[in-house]
N, CA, C and O atoms as a GROMACS GRO file, in nm:
protein
  596
    1MET      N    1  17.126  13.422   5.514
    1MET     CA    2  17.260  13.353   5.554
    1MET      C    3  17.414  13.442   5.521
    1MET      O    4  17.450  13.483   5.410
    2THR      N    5  17.474  13.453   5.630
    2THR     CA    6  17.578  13.539   5.621
    2THR      C    7  17.707  13.439   5.544
    2THR      O    8  17.709  13.316   5.557
    3SER      N    9  17.797  13.505   5.473
    3SER     CA   10  17.914  13.427   5.429
    3SER      C   11  18.014  13.429   5.523
    3SER      O   12  18.007  13.496   5.626
    4VAL      N   13  18.115  13.351   5.489
    4VAL     CA   14  18.232  13.327   5.570
    4VAL      C   15  18.313  13.446   5.605
    4VAL      O   16  18.371  13.466   5.712
    5VAL      N   17  18.309  13.540   5.478
    5VAL     CA   18  18.398  13.659   5.457
    5VAL      C   19  18.327  13.765   5.550
    5VAL      O   20  18.397  13.847   5.608
    6GLU      N   21  18.185  13.766   5.566
    6GLU     CA   22  18.112  13.874   5.635
    6GLU      C   23  18.135  13.824   5.789
    6GLU      O   24  18.152  13.911   5.874
    7THR      N   25  18.137  13.701   5.823
    7THR     CA   26  18.142  13.653   5.946
    7THR      C   27  18.269  13.701   6.023
    7THR      O   28  18.264  13.752   6.135
    8GLN      N   29  18.407  13.676   5.937
    8GLN     CA   30  18.516  13.696   5.981
    8GLN      C   31  18.544  13.856   6.002
    8GLN      O   32  18.630  13.894   6.081
    9ALA      N   33  18.468  13.943   5.928
    9ALA     CA   34  18.461  14.090   5.923
    9ALA      C   35  18.394  14.119   6.057
    9ALA      O   36  18.447  14.199   6.134
   10GLN      N   37  18.285  14.059   6.086
   10GLN     CA   38  18.234  14.090   6.194
   10GLN      C   39  18.292  14.061   6.324
   10GLN      O   40  18.255  14.127   6.422
   11GLN      N   41  18.380  13.967   6.337
   11GLN     CA   42  18.448  13.909   6.448
   11GLN      C   43  18.565  14.002   6.451
   11GLN      O   44  18.600  14.036   6.563
   12GLU      N   45  18.637  14.055   6.340
   12GLU     CA   46  18.743  14.129   6.358
   12GLU      C   47  18.705  14.277   6.402
   12GLU      O   48  18.788  14.350   6.456
   13ASP      N   49  18.574  14.316   6.376
   13ASP     CA   50  18.516  14.454   6.424
   13ASP      C   51  18.508  14.453   6.563
   13ASP      O   52  18.527  14.555   6.630
   14THR      N   53  18.479  14.336   6.616
   14THR     CA   54  18.410  14.300   6.741
   14THR      C   55  18.554  14.315   6.827
   14THR      O   56  18.563  14.393   6.922
   15VAL      N   57  18.668  14.229   6.781
   15VAL     CA   58  18.801  14.234   6.838
   15VAL      C   59  18.869  14.381   6.853
   15VAL      O   60  18.934  14.416   6.953
   16GLU      N   61  18.848  14.450   6.757
   16GLU     CA   62  18.908  14.566   6.743
   16GLU      C   63  18.830  14.699   6.815
   16GLU      O   64  18.882  14.809   6.831
   17SER      N   65  18.707  14.663   6.849
   17SER     CA   66  18.631  14.754   6.909
   17SER      C   67  18.634  14.743   7.056
   17SER      O   68  18.573  14.822   7.128
   18GLY      N   69  18.712  14.635   7.106
   18GLY     CA   70  18.710  14.623   7.257
   18GLY      C   71  18.762  14.737   7.325
   18GLY      O   72  18.803  14.838   7.268
   19PRO      N   73  18.760  14.718   7.440
   19PRO     CA   74  18.823  14.832   7.531
   19PRO      C   75  18.964  14.836   7.524
   19PRO      O   76  19.034  14.737   7.545
   20PRO      N   77  19.012  14.961   7.491
   20PRO     CA   78  19.165  14.980   7.509
   20PRO      C   79  19.242  14.921   7.617
   20PRO      O   80  19.193  14.891   7.726
   21PHE      N   81  19.366  14.904   7.585
   21PHE     CA   82  19.455  14.876   7.696
   21PHE      C   83  19.488  14.986   7.781
   21PHE      O   84  19.507  15.095   7.727
   22ALA      N   85  19.496  14.974   7.900
   22ALA     CA   86  19.517  15.070   7.994
   22ALA      C   87  19.669  15.059   8.033
   22ALA      O   88  19.712  14.997   8.130
   23TRP      N   89  19.757  15.141   7.927
   23TRP     CA   90  19.896  15.135   7.942
   23TRP      C   91  19.942  15.215   8.056
   23TRP      O   92  20.027  15.169   8.132
   24VAL      N   93  19.893  15.332   8.073
   24VAL     CA   94  19.921  15.407   8.195
   24VAL      C   95  19.928  15.352   8.335
   24VAL      O   96  20.026  15.354   8.409
   25GLY      N   97  19.784  15.293   8.363
   25GLY     CA   98  19.785  15.224   8.502
   25GLY      C   99  19.842  15.104   8.505
   25GLY      O  100  19.909  15.075   8.604
   26VAL      N  101  19.830  15.022   8.413
   26VAL     CA  102  19.917  14.880   8.390
   26VAL      C  103  20.066  14.899   8.400
   26VAL      O  104  20.136  14.836   8.479
   27GLY      N  105  20.108  14.989   8.317
   27GLY     CA  106  20.258  15.005   8.314
   27GLY      C  107  20.319  15.067   8.431
   27GLY      O  108  20.440  15.054   8.446
   28ALA      N  109  20.239  15.142   8.531
   28ALA     CA  110  20.302  15.197   8.630
   28ALA      C  111  20.298  15.077   8.728
   28ALA      O  112  20.394  15.044   8.798
   29ILE      N  113  20.182  15.016   8.726
   29ILE     CA  114  20.195  14.891   8.830
   29ILE      C  115  20.308  14.794   8.789
   29ILE      O  116  20.381  14.749   8.878
   30ALA      N  117  20.325  14.761   8.665
   30ALA     CA  118  20.444  14.663   8.610
   30ALA      C  119  20.582  14.734   8.644
   30ALA      O  120  20.680  14.662   8.665
   31ALA      N  121  20.594  14.849   8.651
   31ALA     CA  122  20.716  14.933   8.664
   31ALA      C  123  20.743  14.920   8.825
   31ALA      O  124  20.857  14.891   8.863
   32VAL      N  125  20.649  14.938   8.909
   32VAL     CA  126  20.659  14.942   9.046
   32VAL      C  127  20.686  14.785   9.090
   32VAL      O  128  20.762  14.756   9.183
   33SER      N  129  20.630  14.709   9.030
   33SER     CA  130  20.681  14.560   9.072
   33SER      C  131  20.793  14.516   9.012
   33SER      O  132  20.859  14.428   9.067
   34ALA      N  133  20.831  14.570   8.894
   34ALA     CA  134  20.996  14.553   8.866
   34ALA      C  135  21.075  14.613   8.962
   34ALA      O  136  21.161  14.543   9.016
   35VAL      N  137  21.062  14.734   8.995
   35VAL     CA  138  21.145  14.794   9.096
   35VAL      C  139  21.158  14.712   9.233
   35VAL      O  140  21.262  14.696   9.296
   36MET      N  141  21.039  14.664   9.265
   36MET     CA  142  21.042  14.577   9.388
   36MET      C  143  21.114  14.449   9.365
   36MET      O  144  21.207  14.415   9.437
   37LEU      N  145  21.076  14.387   9.275
   37LEU     CA  146  21.165  14.259   9.266
   37LEU      C  147  21.323  14.297   9.247
   37LEU      O  148  21.407  14.259   9.328
   38PHE      N  149  21.353  14.370   9.144
   38PHE     CA  150  21.490  14.383   9.147
   38PHE      C  151  21.559  14.446   9.248
   38PHE      O  152  21.682  14.435   9.256
   39VAL      N  153  21.496  14.509   9.323
   39VAL     CA  154  21.577  14.548   9.480
   39VAL      C  155  21.573  14.427   9.558
   39VAL      O  156  21.662  14.423   9.642
   40SER      N  157  21.489  14.319   9.555
   40SER     CA  158  21.480  14.211   9.643
   40SER      C  159  21.566  14.099   9.558
   40SER      O  160  21.542  13.987   9.604
   41LEU      N  161  21.636  14.097   9.476
   41LEU     CA  162  21.683  13.959   9.378
   41LEU      C  163  21.797  13.904   9.462
   41LEU      O  164  21.812  13.783   9.473
   42GLY      N  165  21.877  13.993   9.519
   42GLY     CA  166  21.987  13.956   9.592
   42GLY      C  167  21.987  13.900   9.740
   42GLY      O  168  22.090  13.878   9.803
   43ARG      N  169  21.854  13.880   9.790
   43ARG     CA  170  21.830  13.866   9.924
   43ARG      C  171  21.798  13.723   9.956
   43ARG      O  172  21.744  13.651   9.872
   44TYR      N  173  21.824  13.688  10.057
   44TYR     CA  174  21.804  13.540  10.140
   44TYR      C  175  21.866  13.434  10.076
   44TYR      O  176  21.813  13.323  10.075
   45GLY      N  177  21.977  13.458  10.018
   45GLY     CA  178  22.087  13.381   9.964
   45GLY      C  179  22.012  13.247   9.861
   45GLY      O  180  21.890  13.249   9.842
   46PHE      N  181  22.083  13.160   9.814
   46PHE     CA  182  22.057  13.064   9.728
   46PHE      C  183  21.936  12.983   9.765
   46PHE      O  184  21.937  12.932   9.877
   47PHE      N  185  21.819  12.962   9.678
   47PHE     CA  186  21.727  12.865   9.708
   47PHE      C  187  21.806  12.728   9.658
   47PHE      O  188  21.874  12.720   9.556
   48GLY      N  189  21.781  12.624   9.752
   48GLY     CA  190  21.832  12.488   9.712
   48GLY      C  191  21.824  12.454   9.559
   48GLY      O  192  21.926  12.421   9.500
   49ASP      N  193  21.738  12.459   9.513
   49ASP     CA  194  21.723  12.431   9.352
   49ASP      C  195  21.817  12.525   9.275
   49ASP      O  196  21.874  12.484   9.174
   50GLU      N  197  21.830  12.626   9.309
   50GLU     CA  198  21.908  12.728   9.224
   50GLU      C  199  22.054  12.675   9.200
   50GLU      O  200  22.108  12.663   9.090
   51LEU      N  201  22.097  12.651   9.304
   51LEU     CA  202  22.241  12.563   9.305
   51LEU      C  203  22.251  12.459   9.195
   51LEU      O  204  22.335  12.455   9.106
   52TYR      N  205  22.139  12.368   9.220
   52TYR     CA  206  22.128  12.253   9.129
   52TYR      C  207  22.141  12.285   8.973
   52TYR      O  208  22.212  12.227   8.891
   53PHE      N  209  22.048  12.399   8.952
   53PHE     CA  210  22.028  12.454   8.812
   53PHE      C  211  22.153  12.500   8.773
   53PHE      O  212  22.181  12.465   8.658
   54VAL      N  213  22.245  12.570   8.833
   54VAL     CA  214  22.374  12.607   8.796
   54VAL      C  215  22.468  12.497   8.777
   54VAL      O  216  22.553  12.500   8.687
   55ALA      N  217  22.455  12.401   8.860
   55ALA     CA  218  22.536  12.286   8.842
   55ALA      C  219  22.508  12.198   8.718
   55ALA      O  220  22.596  12.150   8.646
   56ALA      N  221  22.367  12.184   8.701
   56ALA     CA  222  22.304  12.110   8.584
   56ALA      C  223  22.368  12.192   8.453
   56ALA      O  224  22.421  12.132   8.360
   57GLY      N  225  22.359  12.326   8.458
   57GLY     CA  226  22.396  12.417   8.343
   57GLY      C  227  22.528  12.402   8.309
   57GLY      O  228  22.562  12.420   8.192
   58ARG      N  229  22.608  12.372   8.394
   58ARG     CA  230  22.760  12.349   8.377
   58ARG      C  231  22.768  12.199   8.306
   58ARG      O  232  22.872  12.168   8.248
   59ARG      N  233  22.675  12.121   8.311
   59ARG     CA  234  22.686  11.992   8.224
   59ARG      C  235  22.553  11.981   8.141
   59ARG      O  236  22.482  11.883   8.161
   60LEU      N  237  22.523  12.061   8.066
   60LEU     CA  238  22.410  12.066   7.967
   60LEU      C  239  22.370  11.945   7.926
   60LEU      O  240  22.461  11.868   7.895
   61GLY      N  241  22.239  11.898   7.913
   61GLY     CA  242  22.198  11.789   7.848
   61GLY      C  243  22.051  11.813   7.778
   61GLY      O  244  21.984  11.914   7.798
   62PHE      N  245  22.018  11.718   7.706
   62PHE     CA  246  21.887  11.747   7.634
   62PHE      C  247  21.784  11.723   7.721
   62PHE      O  248  21.676  11.732   7.661
   63GLY      N  249  21.770  11.693   7.859
   63GLY     CA  250  21.697  11.669   7.936
   63GLY      C  251  21.750  11.608   8.073
   63GLY      O  252  21.862  11.558   8.078
   64TYR      N  253  21.668  11.613   8.183
   64TYR     CA  254  21.705  11.560   8.296
   64TYR      C  255  21.594  11.473   8.378
   64TYR      O  256  21.480  11.482   8.331
   65ALA      N  257  21.606  11.408   8.466
   65ALA     CA  258  21.515  11.331   8.509
   65ALA      C  259  21.373  11.393   8.561
   65ALA      O  260  21.261  11.345   8.547
   66ASP      N  261  21.419  11.540   8.637
   66ASP     CA  262  21.311  11.598   8.695
   66ASP      C  263  21.274  11.747   8.605
   66ASP      O  264  21.201  11.833   8.655
   67GLN      N  265  21.322  11.760   8.499
   67GLN     CA  266  21.292  11.881   8.429
   67GLN      C  267  21.368  11.870   8.289
   67GLN      O  268  21.454  11.788   8.257
   68GLY      N  269  21.309  11.984   8.206
   68GLY     CA  270  21.376  11.993   8.074
   68GLY      C  271  21.502  12.072   8.064
   68GLY      O  272  21.544  12.120   8.170
   69PRO      N  273  21.567  12.093   7.958
   69PRO     CA  274  21.697  12.152   7.958
   69PRO      C  275  21.697  12.305   7.940
   69PRO      O  276  21.802  12.367   7.927
   70LEU      N  277  21.572  12.365   7.939
   70LEU     CA  278  21.559  12.529   7.930
   70LEU      C  279  21.609  12.592   8.069
   70LEU      O  280  21.701  12.673   8.058
   71LEU      N  281  21.562  12.566   8.195
   71LEU     CA  282  21.615  12.624   8.308
   71LEU      C  283  21.751  12.611   8.339
   71LEU      O  284  21.809  12.711   8.382
   72PRO      N  285  21.825  12.486   8.323
   72PRO     CA  286  21.966  12.479   8.336
   72PRO      C  287  22.035  12.550   8.247
   72PRO      O  288  22.142  12.597   8.286
   73ALA      N  289  21.992  12.576   8.108
   73ALA     CA  290  22.046  12.662   8.009
   73ALA      C  291  22.032  12.791   8.049
   73ALA      O  292  22.136  12.856   8.040
   74ILE      N  293  21.921  12.857   8.097
   74ILE     CA  294  21.911  12.982   8.150
   74ILE      C  295  21.998  13.017   8.272
   74ILE      O  296  22.040  13.133   8.281
   75ALA      N  297  22.032  12.921   8.372
   75ALA     CA  298  22.116  12.943   8.461
   75ALA      C  299  22.254  12.922   8.414
   75ALA      O  300  22.321  13.003   8.478
   76ARG      N  301  22.322  12.861   8.343
   76ARG     CA  302  22.435  12.854   8.276
   76ARG      C  303  22.444  13.004   8.203
   76ARG      O  304  22.540  13.076   8.234
   77LEU      N  305  22.371  13.039   8.132
   77LEU     CA  306  22.366  13.184   8.070
   77LEU      C  307  22.399  13.275   8.169
   77LEU      O  308  22.509  13.329   8.162
   78MET      N  309  22.316  13.304   8.269
   78MET     CA  310  22.333  13.398   8.363
   78MET      C  311  22.450  13.388   8.437
   78MET      O  312  22.502  13.491   8.482
   79ASP      N  313  22.508  13.258   8.459
   79ASP     CA  314  22.626  13.225   8.529
   79ASP      C  315  22.744  13.256   8.451
   79ASP      O  316  22.845  13.293   8.510
   80LEU      N  317  22.743  13.245   8.329
   80LEU     CA  318  22.846  13.302   8.229
   80LEU      C  319  22.845  13.470   8.230
   80LEU      O  320  22.950  13.532   8.233
   81ILE      N  321  22.728  13.528   8.228
   81ILE     CA  322  22.744  13.652   8.218
   81ILE      C  323  22.783  13.727   8.367
   81ILE      O  324  22.844  13.833   8.375
   82ALA      N  325  22.743  13.666   8.457
   82ALA     CA  326  22.792  13.728   8.595
   82ALA      C  327  22.821  13.598   8.680
   82ALA      O  328  22.723  13.562   8.746
   83PRO      N  329  22.917  13.531   8.692
   83PRO     CA  330  22.976  13.429   8.776
   83PRO      C  331  22.949  13.455   8.918
   83PRO      O  332  23.006  13.548   8.976
   84GLY      N  333  22.852  13.365   8.987
   84GLY     CA  334  22.826  13.330   9.116
   84GLY      C  335  22.726  13.440   9.175
   84GLY      O  336  22.707  13.453   9.296
   85SER      N  337  22.667  13.516   9.078
   85SER     CA  338  22.587  13.630   9.118
   85SER      C  339  22.432  13.582   9.123
   85SER      O  340  22.364  13.549   9.026
   86LEU      N  341  22.393  13.587   9.258
   86LEU     CA  342  22.247  13.557   9.286
   86LEU      C  343  22.150  13.627   9.225
   86LEU      O  344  22.050  13.570   9.183
   87ALA      N  345  22.171  13.774   9.212
   87ALA     CA  346  22.092  13.869   9.151
   87ALA      C  347  22.076  13.844   9.020
   87ALA      O  348  21.964  13.855   8.972
   88ALA      N  349  22.186  13.808   8.940
   88ALA     CA  350  22.191  13.777   8.799
   88ALA      C  351  22.104  13.650   8.773
   88ALA      O  352  22.018  13.649   8.686
   89LEU      N  353  22.131  13.545   8.851
   89LEU     CA  354  22.074  13.424   8.813
   89LEU      C  355  21.897  13.443   8.836
   89LEU      O  356  21.815  13.364   8.789
   90ARG      N  357  21.867  13.546   8.904
   90ARG     CA  358  21.739  13.544   8.924
   90ARG      C  359  21.656  13.653   8.835
   90ARG      O  360  21.534  13.664   8.853
   91ILE      N  361  21.724  13.729   8.742
   91ILE     CA  362  21.690  13.839   8.648
   91ILE      C  363  21.569  13.770   8.568
   91ILE      O  364  21.456  13.819   8.568
   92PRO      N  365  21.602  13.654   8.502
   92PRO     CA  366  21.475  13.596   8.405
   92PRO      C  367  21.362  13.573   8.484
   92PRO      O  368  21.256  13.604   8.431
   93ALA      N  369  21.358  13.524   8.601
   93ALA     CA  370  21.222  13.506   8.677
   93ALA      C  371  21.161  13.644   8.708
   93ALA      O  372  21.041  13.663   8.687
   94ALA      N  373  21.240  13.737   8.757
   94ALA     CA  374  21.185  13.875   8.762
   94ALA      C  375  21.121  13.920   8.642
   94ALA      O  376  21.005  13.958   8.652
   95LEU      N  377  21.181  13.924   8.523
   95LEU     CA  378  21.137  13.955   8.404
   95LEU      C  379  21.017  13.880   8.370
   95LEU      O  380  20.917  13.940   8.331
   96ALA      N  381  21.020  13.757   8.380
   96ALA     CA  382  20.904  13.672   8.336
   96ALA      C  383  20.786  13.716   8.426
   96ALA      O  384  20.672  13.719   8.379
   97THR      N  385  20.815  13.752   8.560
   97THR     CA  386  20.685  13.795   8.651
   97THR      C  387  20.656  13.932   8.591
   97THR      O  388  20.538  13.941   8.559
   98VAL      N  389  20.716  14.021   8.570
   98VAL     CA  390  20.670  14.155   8.530
   98VAL      C  391  20.597  14.132   8.378
   98VAL      O  392  20.509  14.213   8.351
   99VAL      N  393  20.622  14.047   8.297
   99VAL     CA  394  20.551  14.011   8.190
   99VAL      C  395  20.428  13.944   8.229
   99VAL      O  396  20.327  13.971   8.164
  100ALA      N  397  20.418  13.854   8.331
  100ALA     CA  398  20.294  13.816   8.361
  100ALA      C  399  20.208  13.887   8.434
  100ALA      O  400  20.097  13.839   8.454
  101VAL      N  401  20.239  14.005   8.484
  101VAL     CA  402  20.134  14.120   8.511
  101VAL      C  403  20.085  14.185   8.403
  101VAL      O  404  19.971  14.231   8.412
  102LEU      N  405  20.150  14.200   8.298
  102LEU     CA  406  20.122  14.250   8.175
  102LEU      C  407  20.022  14.178   8.110
  102LEU      O  408  19.915  14.226   8.074
  103ILE      N  409  20.064  14.037   8.094
  103ILE     CA  410  19.963  13.931   8.055
  103ILE      C  411  19.822  13.921   8.134
  103ILE      O  412  19.718  13.884   8.080
  104SER      N  413  19.832  13.956   8.255
  104SER     CA  414  19.698  13.926   8.344
  104SER      C  415  19.612  14.049   8.303
  104SER      O  416  19.491  14.030   8.295
  105ALA      N  417  19.663  14.177   8.274
  105ALA     CA  418  19.595  14.262   8.241
  105ALA      C  419  19.527  14.264   8.100
  105ALA      O  420  19.414  14.309   8.080
  106GLN      N  421  19.612  14.209   8.003
  106GLN     CA  422  19.596  14.188   7.888
  106GLN      C  423  19.448  14.076   7.868
  106GLN      O  424  19.362  14.095   7.782
  107ILE      N  425  19.448  13.972   7.957
  107ILE     CA  426  19.356  13.883   7.984
  107ILE      C  427  19.222  13.960   8.028
  107ILE      O  428  19.109  13.930   7.987
  108ALA      N  429  19.244  14.037   8.094
  108ALA     CA  430  19.118  14.133   8.167
  108ALA      C  431  19.047  14.190   8.034
  108ALA      O  432  18.928  14.176   8.009
  109ARG      N  433  19.139  14.259   7.954
  109ARG     CA  434  19.096  14.344   7.854
  109ARG      C  435  19.046  14.236   7.759
  109ARG      O  436  18.931  14.258   7.720
  110GLU      N  437  19.094  14.139   7.718
  110GLU     CA  438  19.013  14.021   7.625
  110GLU      C  439  18.896  13.991   7.696
  110GLU      O  440  18.801  13.961   7.623
  111LEU      N  441  18.878  13.990   7.802
  111LEU     CA  442  18.741  13.930   7.863
  111LEU      C  443  18.642  14.067   7.871
  111LEU      O  444  18.536  14.069   7.935
  112GLY      N  445  18.688  14.166   7.804
  112GLY     CA  446  18.587  14.291   7.802
  112GLY      C  447  18.606  14.379   7.914
  112GLY      O  448  18.531  14.476   7.925
  113GLY      N  449  18.720  14.352   8.022
  113GLY     CA  450  18.747  14.453   8.112
  113GLY      C  451  18.792  14.615   8.088
  113GLY      O  452  18.885  14.654   8.016
  114SER      N  453  18.726  14.674   8.144
  114SER     CA  454  18.760  14.818   8.118
  114SER      C  455  18.899  14.854   8.162
  114SER      O  456  18.965  14.773   8.227
  115ARG      N  457  18.948  14.975   8.130
  115ARG     CA  458  19.103  15.016   8.207
  115ARG      C  459  19.107  15.000   8.340
  115ARG      O  460  19.212  14.962   8.393
  116THR      N  461  18.989  15.026   8.420
  116THR     CA  462  18.988  15.022   8.549
  116THR      C  463  19.003  14.861   8.588
  116THR      O  464  19.089  14.830   8.670
  117ALA      N  465  18.929  14.773   8.536
  117ALA     CA  466  18.940  14.641   8.555
  117ALA      C  467  19.086  14.571   8.535
  117ALA      O  468  19.146  14.489   8.605
  118GLN      N  469  19.122  14.637   8.406
  118GLN     CA  470  19.269  14.596   8.369
  118GLN      C  471  19.393  14.622   8.482
  118GLN      O  472  19.487  14.545   8.503
  119ALA      N  473  19.370  14.748   8.547
  119ALA     CA  474  19.445  14.816   8.640
  119ALA      C  475  19.435  14.712   8.778
  119ALA      O  476  19.531  14.670   8.841
  120LEU      N  477  19.286  14.684   8.806
  120LEU     CA  478  19.265  14.596   8.909
  120LEU      C  479  19.344  14.459   8.912
  120LEU      O  480  19.409  14.411   9.005
  121THR      N  481  19.323  14.416   8.797
  121THR     CA  482  19.357  14.289   8.770
  121THR      C  483  19.532  14.278   8.766
  121THR      O  484  19.593  14.180   8.810
  122ALA      N  485  19.585  14.375   8.717
  122ALA     CA  486  19.731  14.382   8.731
  122ALA      C  487  19.779  14.418   8.886
  122ALA      O  488  19.877  14.366   8.940
  123THR      N  489  19.710  14.494   8.935
  123THR     CA  490  19.755  14.521   9.089
  123THR      C  491  19.715  14.391   9.173
  123THR      O  492  19.798  14.350   9.254
  124ALA      N  493  19.596  14.326   9.161
  124ALA     CA  494  19.582  14.187   9.233
  124ALA      C  495  19.710  14.117   9.199
  124ALA      O  496  19.789  14.096   9.291
  125TYR      N  497  19.742  14.076   9.075
  125TYR     CA  498  19.880  13.990   9.055
  125TYR      C  499  19.988  14.051   9.117
  125TYR      O  500  20.068  13.984   9.183
  126ALA      N  501  20.002  14.178   9.102
  126ALA     CA  502  20.111  14.221   9.165
  126ALA      C  503  20.137  14.217   9.308
  126ALA      O  504  20.248  14.204   9.361
  127THR      N  505  20.027  14.228   9.363
  127THR     CA  506  20.040  14.204   9.533
  127THR      C  507  20.011  14.095   9.586
  127THR      O  508  19.986  14.094   9.706
  128SER      N  509  20.007  13.975   9.509
  128SER     CA  510  19.969  13.854   9.556
  128SER      C  511  20.101  13.778   9.635
  128SER      O  512  20.213  13.803   9.590
  129PRO      N  513  20.093  13.721   9.709
  129PRO     CA  514  20.234  13.659   9.772
  129PRO      C  515  20.297  13.578   9.677
  129PRO      O  516  20.420  13.576   9.678
  130PHE      N  517  20.221  13.495   9.574
  130PHE     CA  518  20.278  13.425   9.472
  130PHE      C  519  20.385  13.510   9.385
  130PHE      O  520  20.466  13.449   9.316
  131LEU      N  521  20.384  13.646   9.389
  131LEU     CA  522  20.463  13.724   9.300
  131LEU      C  523  20.603  13.711   9.356
  131LEU      O  524  20.702  13.687   9.286
  132LEU      N  525  20.604  13.728   9.488
  132LEU     CA  526  20.723  13.713   9.547
  132LEU      C  527  20.817  13.603   9.558
  132LEU      O  528  20.940  13.608   9.567
  133VAL      N  529  20.736  13.497   9.557
  133VAL     CA  530  20.791  13.348   9.537
  133VAL      C  531  20.840  13.336   9.392
  133VAL      O  532  20.957  13.304   9.372
  134GLN      N  533  20.752  13.361   9.288
  134GLN     CA  534  20.771  13.356   9.144
  134GLN      C  535  20.880  13.450   9.098
  134GLN      O  536  20.964  13.407   9.018
  135GLY      N  537  20.886  13.548   9.133
  135GLY     CA  538  20.974  13.661   9.095
  135GLY      C  539  21.092  13.667   9.162
  135GLY      O  540  21.166  13.754   9.116
  136THR      N  541  21.139  13.603   9.257
  136THR     CA  542  21.251  13.609   9.314
  136THR      C  543  21.350  13.483   9.340
  136THR      O  544  21.453  13.483   9.408
  137GLN      N  545  21.292  13.379   9.272
  137GLN     CA  546  21.348  13.240   9.276
  137GLN      C  547  21.353  13.198   9.138
  137GLN      O  548  21.253  13.208   9.066
  138LEU      N  549  21.467  13.150   9.095
  138LEU     CA  550  21.484  13.066   8.950
  138LEU      C  551  21.424  12.916   9.007
  138LEU      O  552  21.483  12.844   9.088
  139ALA      N  553  21.308  12.890   8.953
  139ALA     CA  554  21.270  12.744   9.011
  139ALA      C  555  21.157  12.688   8.910
  139ALA      O  556  21.098  12.772   8.842
  140THR      N  557  21.129  12.566   8.897
  140THR     CA  558  21.047  12.502   8.806
  140THR      C  559  20.906  12.481   8.861
  140THR      O  560  20.809  12.466   8.786
  141ASN      N  561  20.897  12.480   8.992
  141ASN     CA  562  20.778  12.429   9.037
  141ASN      C  563  20.675  12.532   9.088
  141ASN      O  564  20.597  12.496   9.175
  142TRP      N  565  20.669  12.655   9.041
  142TRP     CA  566  20.601  12.767   9.100
  142TRP      C  567  20.447  12.728   9.104
  142TRP      O  568  20.386  12.739   9.210
  143SER      N  569  20.387  12.685   8.990
  143SER     CA  570  20.252  12.655   9.007
  143SER      C  571  20.204  12.546   9.110
  143SER      O  572  20.100  12.559   9.174
  144ARG      N  573  20.288  12.440   9.123
  144ARG     CA  574  20.264  12.343   9.187
  144ARG      C  575  20.277  12.378   9.351
  144ARG      O  576  20.203  12.330   9.437
  145ARG      N  577  20.377  12.464   9.373
  145ARG     CA  578  20.382  12.524   9.512
  145ARG      C  579  20.280  12.595   9.562
  145ARG      O  580  20.247  12.588   9.680
  146SER      N  581  20.211  12.686   9.457
  146SER     CA  582  20.111  12.790   9.487
  146SER      C  583  19.994  12.698   9.509
  146SER      O  584  19.920  12.737   9.600
  147ILE      N  585  19.953  12.574   9.442
  147ILE     CA  586  19.844  12.510   9.473
  147ILE      C  587  19.832  12.418   9.580
  147ILE      O  588  19.723  12.384   9.625
  148CYS      N  589  19.956  12.373   9.628
  148CYS     CA  590  19.972  12.288   9.760
  148CYS      C  591  19.935  12.373   9.880
  148CYS      O  592  19.865  12.332   9.973
  149ARG      N  593  19.991  12.505   9.871
  149ARG     CA  594  19.964  12.587  10.004
  149ARG      C  595  19.833  12.642  10.023
  149ARG      O  596  19.808  12.706  10.125
   0.00000   0.00000   0.00000
């Protein structure tokens, strides 16, 4: 019968001996995604809810009937940094999307995926139509919209 310490040591060895993270491939995919998102941030005008978030951010509260206080606070911060800038308002959404590309590759790694599998996972996320919606609009209902369509 193995002790708890031996079991933990075996688990740590297993985690550390997993496939290495594909920094070059996944990093390149994340960088291309970031460039594409940042190029398109100022296009197509304000999404209706984005104007609401800016207005709610000017009257910050602990919560709203339809959302928590975080998104209006982010909209307020971006409006203070660059008043009236559509591109600046959407920067947090673009950054979160690029981070999601990296996280998707990390999940593939955690599941035992090779560097190729990690790069394919990042590519699949980065080329999905969902990326364009998620990364170019400041919105709260991203997941609900993707499920309903």
